[in-house]
VOSE-485798 format. One record per residue (C-alpha): residue number from 1; residue in one letter; x, z, y. Coordinates in steps of 0.1 Angstrom, whole numbers, m for minus. Layout:
// VOSE-485798
{NUM,'A',{X,Z,Y}};
...
This chain:
// VOSE-485798
{1,'M',{m334,89,733}};
{2,'T',{m302,107,726}};
{3,'V',{m275,90,705}};
{4,'A',{m283,111,674}};
{5,'K',{m320,102,676}};
{6,'E',{m316,66,683}};
{7,'F',{m289,63,656}};
{8,'A',{m313,80,631}};
{9,'S',{m342,59,641}};
{10,'H',{m324,26,634}};
{11,'L',{m308,37,602}};
{12,'L',{m338,54,586}};
{13,'S',{m360,23,593}};
{14,'L',{m337,0,574}};
{15,'K',{m354,m15,543}};
{16,'Y',{m337,m28,512}};
{17,'E',{m354,m62,518}};
{18,'D',{m337,m65,552}};
{19,'L',{m302,m64,537}};
{20,'P',{m281,m94,531}};
{21,'T',{m270,m102,495}};
{22,'G',{m234,m95,505}};
{23,'A',{m242,m59,517}};
{24,'I',{m261,m51,484}};
{25,'D',{m233,m65,462}};
{26,'N',{m206,m46,481}};
{27,'A',{m227,m14,477}};
{28,'K',{m227,m19,440}};
{29,'K',{m189,m25,440}};
{30,'I',{m185,7,459}};
{31,'I',{m204,26,432}};
{32,'V',{m183,13,403}};
{33,'S',{m151,18,424}};
{34,'T',{m160,54,433}};
{35,'L',{m168,64,397}};
{36,'S',{m135,48,385}};
{37,'S',{m115,67,411}};
{38,'A',{m134,99,403}};
{39,'A',{m125,95,366}};
{40,'A',{m88,93,376}};
{41,'G',{m94,123,397}};
{42,'T',{m103,145,366}};
{43,'T',{m65,145,358}};
{44,'I',{m54,157,393}};
{45,'R',{m49,195,397}};
{46,'S',{m62,197,433}};
{47,'A',{m96,184,422}};
{48,'Q',{m96,205,391}};
{49,'I',{m90,237,410}};
{50,'V',{m121,231,432}};
{51,'R',{m143,220,402}};
{52,'E',{m133,252,385}};
{53,'I',{m142,273,414}};
{54,'L',{m175,255,418}};
{55,'Q',{m183,259,381}};
{56,'R',{m175,297,382}};
{57,'Q',{m198,301,412}};
{58,'G',{m226,284,393}};
{59,'G',{m260,284,409}};
{60,'H',{m293,265,406}};
{61,'P',{m288,233,385}};
{62,'E',{m298,204,407}};
{63,'A',{m275,175,399}};
{64,'T',{m247,165,375}};
{65,'A',{m210,170,381}};
{66,'W',{m194,138,369}};
{67,'F',{m173,138,337}};
{68,'S',{m180,175,330}};
{69,'G',{m199,172,298}};
{70,'G',{m233,172,317}};
{71,'R',{m227,204,337}};
{72,'K',{m254,207,364}};
{73,'L',{m247,226,397}};
{74,'P',{m264,231,431}};
{75,'L',{m266,200,452}};
{76,'T',{m239,211,477}};
{77,'S',{m214,218,448}};
{78,'V',{m220,185,431}};
{79,'V',{m215,165,462}};
{80,'R',{m184,184,471}};
{81,'G',{m169,183,437}};
{82,'N',{m176,146,430}};
{83,'A',{m163,135,463}};
{84,'M',{m130,154,458}};
{85,'L',{m126,138,423}};
{86,'S',{m128,103,439}};
{87,'D',{m107,111,469}};
{88,'A',{m79,130,450}};
{89,'A',{m70,99,431}};
{90,'A',{m64,79,463}};
{91,'S',{m80,50,444}};
{92,'D',{m113,47,461}};
{93,'D',{m125,25,490}};
{94,'S',{m112,25,526}};
{95,'D',{m127,11,557}};
{96,'L',{m103,m14,573}};
{97,'R',{m111,m3,608}};
{98,'N',{m110,34,603}};
{99,'I',{m89,39,572}};
{100,'A',{m116,63,560}};
{101,'H',{m131,67,524}};
{102,'I',{m167,62,534}};
{103,'G',{m179,49,501}};
{104,'T',{m167,80,483}};
{105,'L',{m190,103,502}};
{106,'V',{m220,80,505}};
{107,'T',{m219,75,467}};
{108,'S',{m215,111,458}};
{109,'A',{m243,122,482}};
{110,'S',{m266,94,472}};
{111,'F',{m261,100,434}};
{112,'A',{m267,138,437}};
{113,'V',{m298,136,459}};
{114,'A',{m313,106,439}};
{115,'E',{m309,125,407}};
{116,'K',{m329,154,423}};
{117,'T',{m356,131,438}};
{118,'G',{m358,104,412}};
{119,'A',{m350,76,437}};
{120,'D',{m345,41,422}};
{121,'G',{m315,17,424}};
{122,'R',{m328,m1,454}};
{123,'D',{m333,31,473}};
{124,'I',{m297,42,465}};
{125,'L',{m281,9,475}};
{126,'A',{m301,8,509}};
{127,'A',{m289,45,515}};
{128,'I',{m252,36,507}};
{129,'V',{m254,5,531}};
{130,'A',{m270,27,559}};
{131,'G',{m246,55,553}};
{132,'Y',{m216,32,555}};
{133,'E',{m229,18,587}};
{134,'A',{m232,53,602}};
{135,'S',{m197,63,595}};
{136,'G',{m181,30,603}};
{137,'R',{m198,27,637}};
{138,'I',{m190,63,648}};
{139,'G',{m154,58,636}};
{140,'G',{m152,25,655}};
{141,'V',{m157,41,689}};
{142,'L',{m132,69,681}};
{143,'W',{m103,48,670}};
{144,'P',{m74,50,681}};
{145,'G',{m83,83,700}};
{146,'L',{m90,101,668}};
{147,'G',{m55,97,653}};
{148,'K',{m38,102,687}};
{149,'R',{m54,136,690}};
{150,'G',{m42,145,655}};
{151,'F',{m75,143,636}};
{152,'H',{m78,128,602}};
{153,'A',{m103,100,596}};
{154,'S',{m122,124,573}};
{155,'V',{m139,134,606}};
{156,'I',{m162,104,604}};
{157,'V',{m172,102,567}};
{158,'A',{m197,131,567}};
{159,'F',{m220,111,589}};
{160,'G',{m225,85,562}};
{161,'G',{m234,113,538}};
{162,'V',{m260,127,563}};
{163,'V',{m277,93,567}};
{164,'A',{m276,85,529}};
{165,'A',{m290,120,519}};
{166,'S',{m316,120,547}};
{167,'R',{m330,87,536}};
{168,'L',{m333,98,499}};
{169,'L',{m347,132,508}};
{170,'G',{m373,117,530}};
{171,'L',{m363,133,563}};
{172,'G',{m377,120,595}};
{173,'V',{m359,109,627}};
{174,'E',{m359,143,644}};
{175,'Q',{m346,160,612}};
{176,'T',{m319,134,607}};
{177,'A',{m308,136,643}};
{178,'E',{m305,173,640}};
{179,'A',{m284,169,608}};
{180,'L',{m261,143,626}};
{181,'S',{m256,168,654}};
{182,'L',{m249,197,630}};
{183,'V',{m222,176,613}};
{184,'A',{m207,166,646}};
{185,'T',{m200,202,654}};
{186,'T',{m186,212,620}};
{187,'V',{m164,184,607}};
{188,'G',{m127,185,609}};
{189,'G',{m93,176,593}};
{190,'L',{m58,171,606}};
{191,'T',{m37,140,603}};
{192,'V',{m7,161,593}};
{193,'S',{m25,169,560}};
{194,'T',{m26,133,549}};
{195,'H',{4,136,526}};
{196,'S',{m7,168,507}};
{197,'W',{m37,181,486}};
{198,'A',{m53,190,519}};
{199,'R',{m63,153,523}};
{200,'E',{m88,155,494}};
{201,'Y',{m98,190,506}};
{202,'H',{m110,172,537}};
{203,'A',{m132,149,516}};
{204,'G',{m148,180,498}};
{205,'N',{m154,196,531}};
{206,'A',{m169,165,546}};
{207,'A',{m193,162,517}};
{208,'L',{m202,199,519}};
{209,'T',{m208,197,556}};
{210,'A',{m230,167,552}};
{211,'T',{m251,181,525}};
{212,'N',{m255,216,542}};
{213,'A',{m265,199,575}};
{214,'V',{m292,178,558}};
{215,'L',{m306,207,539}};
{216,'A',{m306,230,570}};
{217,'A',{m323,203,591}};
{218,'R',{m349,197,565}};
{219,'E',{m359,234,569}};
{220,'G',{m360,231,606}};
{221,'F',{m326,241,618}};
{222,'S',{m317,225,651}};
{223,'A',{m286,218,672}};
{224,'N',{m278,204,708}};
{225,'P',{m298,172,711}};
{226,'D',{m269,156,731}};
{227,'T',{m241,167,708}};
{228,'F',{m225,133,708}};
{229,'E',{m226,121,744}};
{230,'S',{m224,154,764}};
{231,'A',{m193,167,781}};
{232,'G',{m174,187,756}};
{233,'G',{m195,170,729}};
{234,'F',{m183,150,699}};
{235,'F',{m173,118,716}};
{236,'D',{m154,137,743}};
{237,'V',{m136,161,720}};
{238,'F',{m125,134,695}};
{239,'G',{m113,109,720}};
{240,'A',{m140,82,719}};
{241,'R',{m139,52,743}};
{242,'D',{m158,58,776}};
{243,'D',{m187,37,767}};
{244,'A',{m191,50,731}};
{245,'A',{m227,61,737}};
{246,'S',{m238,26,741}};
{247,'V',{m213,7,720}};
{248,'V',{m220,28,689}};
{249,'L',{m256,14,689}};
{250,'E',{m247,m21,700}};
{251,'G',{m260,m49,677}};
{252,'I',{m270,m25,650}};
{253,'G',{m287,m43,622}};
{254,'E',{m273,m77,631}};
{255,'E',{m241,m74,609}};
{256,'W',{m229,m48,585}};
{257,'D',{m197,m28,583}};
{258,'I',{m200,m28,545}};
{259,'C',{m196,m65,546}};
{260,'K',{m169,m68,574}};
{261,'Q',{m149,m37,571}};
{262,'L',{m150,m26,535}};
{263,'A',{m118,m27,515}};
{264,'I',{m119,m15,478}};
{265,'K',{m86,m5,464}};
{266,'I',{m76,m28,435}};
{267,'W',{m43,m11,434}};
{268,'P',{m37,26,441}};
{269,'G',{m28,46,471}};
{270,'A',{m32,44,508}};
{271,'M',{m50,13,521}};
{272,'P',{m27,9,551}};
{273,'L',{1,1,526}};
{274,'A',{m19,m25,505}};
{275,'A',{m10,m55,527}};
{276,'A',{26,m43,528}};
{277,'V',{32,m40,492}};
{278,'E',{15,m73,485}};
{279,'A',{39,m89,510}};
{280,'A',{69,m73,493}};
{281,'I',{58,m86,459}};
{282,'N',{53,m121,472}};
{283,'A',{87,m121,488}};
{284,'A',{104,m107,456}};
{285,'K',{88,m134,435}};
{286,'E',{97,m162,459}};
{287,'G',{134,m152,460}};
{288,'D',{135,m141,424}};
{289,'I',{151,m109,437}};
{290,'R',{174,m87,417}};
{291,'P',{174,m51,430}};
{292,'E',{213,m50,431}};
{293,'D',{213,m80,454}};
{294,'V',{192,m64,481}};
{295,'A',{210,m54,513}};
{296,'R',{180,m44,535}};
{297,'I',{142,m44,534}};
{298,'E',{124,m48,568}};
{299,'I',{87,m42,576}};
{300,'A',{70,m52,607}};
{301,'G',{34,m50,619}};
{302,'P',{11,m35,645}};
{303,'R',{11,m1,628}};
{304,'F',{46,m1,613}};
{305,'R',{67,9,643}};
{306,'S',{80,36,619}};
{307,'L',{77,41,582}};
{308,'Y',{44,56,570}};
{309,'G',{49,87,549}};
{310,'Y',{80,101,533}};
{311,'R',{110,79,524}};
{312,'H',{115,98,491}};
{313,'P',{82,114,481}};
{314,'R',{85,143,456}};
{315,'D',{50,143,442}};
{316,'L',{21,119,437}};
{317,'A',{2,129,468}};
{318,'A',{31,119,489}};
{319,'A',{40,89,469}};
{320,'V',{7,71,474}};
{321,'H',{14,74,512}};
{322,'S',{50,63,513}};
{323,'T',{59,29,527}};
{324,'A',{94,31,513}};
{325,'Y',{81,38,478}};
{326,'Y',{55,11,478}};
{327,'L',{79,m16,490}};
{328,'A',{107,m6,467}};
{329,'A',{85,m4,437}};
{330,'G',{68,m37,445}};
{331,'I',{102,m55,448}};
{332,'V',{117,m39,416}};
{333,'D',{86,m45,394}};
{334,'R',{72,m75,413}};
{335,'D',{39,m57,408}};
{336,'F',{21,m26,419}};
{337,'N',{m6,m11,397}};
{338,'W',{m22,21,385}};
{339,'S',{9,29,364}};
{340,'H',{28,34,397}};
{341,'V',{9,65,403}};
{342,'S',{31,84,379}};
{343,'M',{61,107,382}};
{344,'E',{80,84,359}};
{345,'K',{78,56,385}};
{346,'V',{83,79,414}};
{347,'S',{115,92,397}};
{348,'D',{128,57,387}};
{349,'P',{164,55,400}};
{350,'T',{163,18,407}};
{351,'I',{132,21,428}};
{352,'A',{146,52,446}};
{353,'G',{178,33,454}};
{354,'L',{158,6,472}};
{355,'Q',{139,32,492}};
{356,'D',{169,39,512}};
{357,'L',{171,3,523}};
{358,'V',{136,1,539}};
{359,'E',{134,1,576}};
{360,'A',{106,m6,602}};
{361,'V',{116,m32,628}};
{362,'P',{99,m45,660}};
{363,'D',{72,m70,654}};
{364,'M',{87,m103,669}};
{365,'D',{55,m123,663}};
{366,'P',{25,m101,668}};
{367,'S',{1,m131,666}};
{368,'R',{7,m134,629}};
{369,'H',{m11,m101,623}};
{370,'T',{m48,m104,628}};
{371,'W',{m56,m70,612}};
{372,'E',{m41,m38,625}};
{373,'W',{m25,m28,592}};
{374,'G',{m13,m63,584}};
{375,'A',{25,m65,575}};
{376,'T',{54,m88,572}};
{377,'V',{80,m78,547}};
{378,'T',{115,m94,548}};
{379,'I',{141,m89,520}};
{380,'I',{176,m96,531}};
{381,'L',{202,m101,504}};
{382,'H',{240,m93,506}};
{383,'D',{248,m130,508}};
{384,'G',{225,m134,539}};
{385,'R',{195,m151,523}};
{386,'R',{162,m139,537}};
{387,'Y',{128,m140,519}};
{388,'A',{96,m130,539}};
{389,'S',{59,m128,534}};
{390,'T',{31,m120,557}};
{391,'I',{m3,m104,546}};
{392,'N',{m31,m95,569}};
{393,'A',{m62,m82,552}};
{394,'P',{m54,m70,516}};
{395,'K',{m69,m82,484}};
{396,'G',{m103,m65,477}};
{397,'S',{m113,m65,514}};
{398,'G',{m142,m80,533}};
{399,'P',{m122,m106,551}};
{400,'R',{m108,m120,519}};
{401,'G',{m138,m113,496}};
{402,'I',{m141,m86,469}};
{403,'D',{m140,m101,434}};
{404,'W',{m160,m84,406}};
{405,'A',{m132,m93,382}};
{406,'D',{m109,m70,402}};
{407,'I',{m136,m41,401}};
{408,'D',{m139,m46,363}};
{409,'R',{m101,m44,359}};
{410,'K',{m100,m12,379}};
{411,'A',{m128,4,360}};
{412,'R',{m112,m5,326}};
{413,'S',{m79,11,339}};
{414,'L',{m93,43,354}};
{415,'L',{m125,53,336}};
{416,'P',{m108,60,303}};
{417,'Q',{m87,87,321}};
{418,'S',{m119,108,320}};
{419,'Q',{m121,103,283}};
{420,'T',{m150,79,288}};
{421,'P',{m153,58,256}};
{422,'P',{m147,20,258}};
{423,'D',{m184,12,251}};
{424,'D',{m195,35,279}};
{425,'V',{m171,20,303}};
{426,'E',{m186,m15,296}};
{427,'R',{m221,1,300}};
{428,'I',{m212,16,334}};
{429,'L',{m200,m19,345}};
{430,'E',{m232,m35,333}};
{431,'L',{m253,m9,351}};
{432,'G',{m233,m13,382}};
{433,'R',{m237,m50,384}};
{434,'S',{m275,m47,380}};
{435,'F',{m279,m15,399}};
{436,'E',{m309,m27,419}};
{437,'K',{m329,m28,387}};
{438,'L',{m326,8,378}};
{439,'K',{m358,28,380}};
{440,'G',{m339,60,382}};
{441,'L',{m304,73,376}};
{442,'E',{m309,88,341}};
{443,'S',{m291,61,322}};
{444,'M',{m260,61,345}};
{445,'V',{m259,99,347}};
{446,'A',{m260,101,309}};
{447,'L',{m229,80,307}};
{448,'L',{m211,100,334}};
{449,'A',{m221,133,316}};
{450,'A',{m209,122,281}};
{451,'S',{m173,126,290}};
């Protein structure tokens, strides 16, 4: 069989009963996290622009646009708009291996399709796990070739949407394989766009691409059967490893990316900076650091040969991807939370002053970093004292465990930004924790429509 067909065969045959408890629990956490991030996205102009365009276009009402007063739109518009809401806030999930927001797309696709088909909570959770596995595995054979060729990680997330939507729409192996191949030939996104609104535009396009591919394949549209493995095909173009066609299927069903690679943001912004800012906070607390005493701030790690993002970001899109801003803010405030995604914090003169002191240095002890985005931050004072901290996997990630208490705090911080009443916030959390018991999405959608 071709890669697309064998991939589809494995992921469509997955049953809810086959999944470990950890995979189901993490899928539920993804749902709450995605909805929370989407609520924050309602305040961001980039997502607002696309939502306004989609609402003006209208069309056959098939599913609910989140936090829009119950507005129903065509399936493709809903998946695109909801995915953009979550991605725009840069507060969603991120896969450790691929630094891709897989959960955003599999949740937005699963919710929209399930609302249309009447799927229950168990069906949705299984679709999310299977979709996460699809994107994670495909991304795993591309990295680091994907980034080296200048492509953004959004290239891989649409595959998760295809698998999740195909399962919930009842597509067969042949149809799902066609949809995977169609997505492979239409996805895109450039790394250079990471620090602008184009980043969340990528998310919307991936969602649209996935939904269109599934709907087309359901009607009989076909593509090259060997789209992934052929010369000039997906693996070739996007820089996959030479043995990608076999490795992408190796051990499928034995362990799950959603358990091993998932990281849910319990503080805002780019996941590659999560370990770094935690290390900066730890070092600042250990040394009881005063900003005026700092002479230099060093960061070392496998991916910190240079500073990630702009030294002095001018807007929030750039701020949530700025190593210098994250470290400076973490040291000054000895904390980093949702309040730091504000122009008030980005413009803080004390934080701005420390940003000039941040430098990337060679990693003198690579063995201390077991994860590619791990980091060691060292604060050097004018009197020569040094305080350092090393963090590998960040809080809220599979390797360290994801605590429901952190998910609850995130939801209570972000959901109110969509004007969701406090009682509804608690009800969303309650439904999220017991999602497998839902007979349909009516109760959850009603809460998301009330805002």
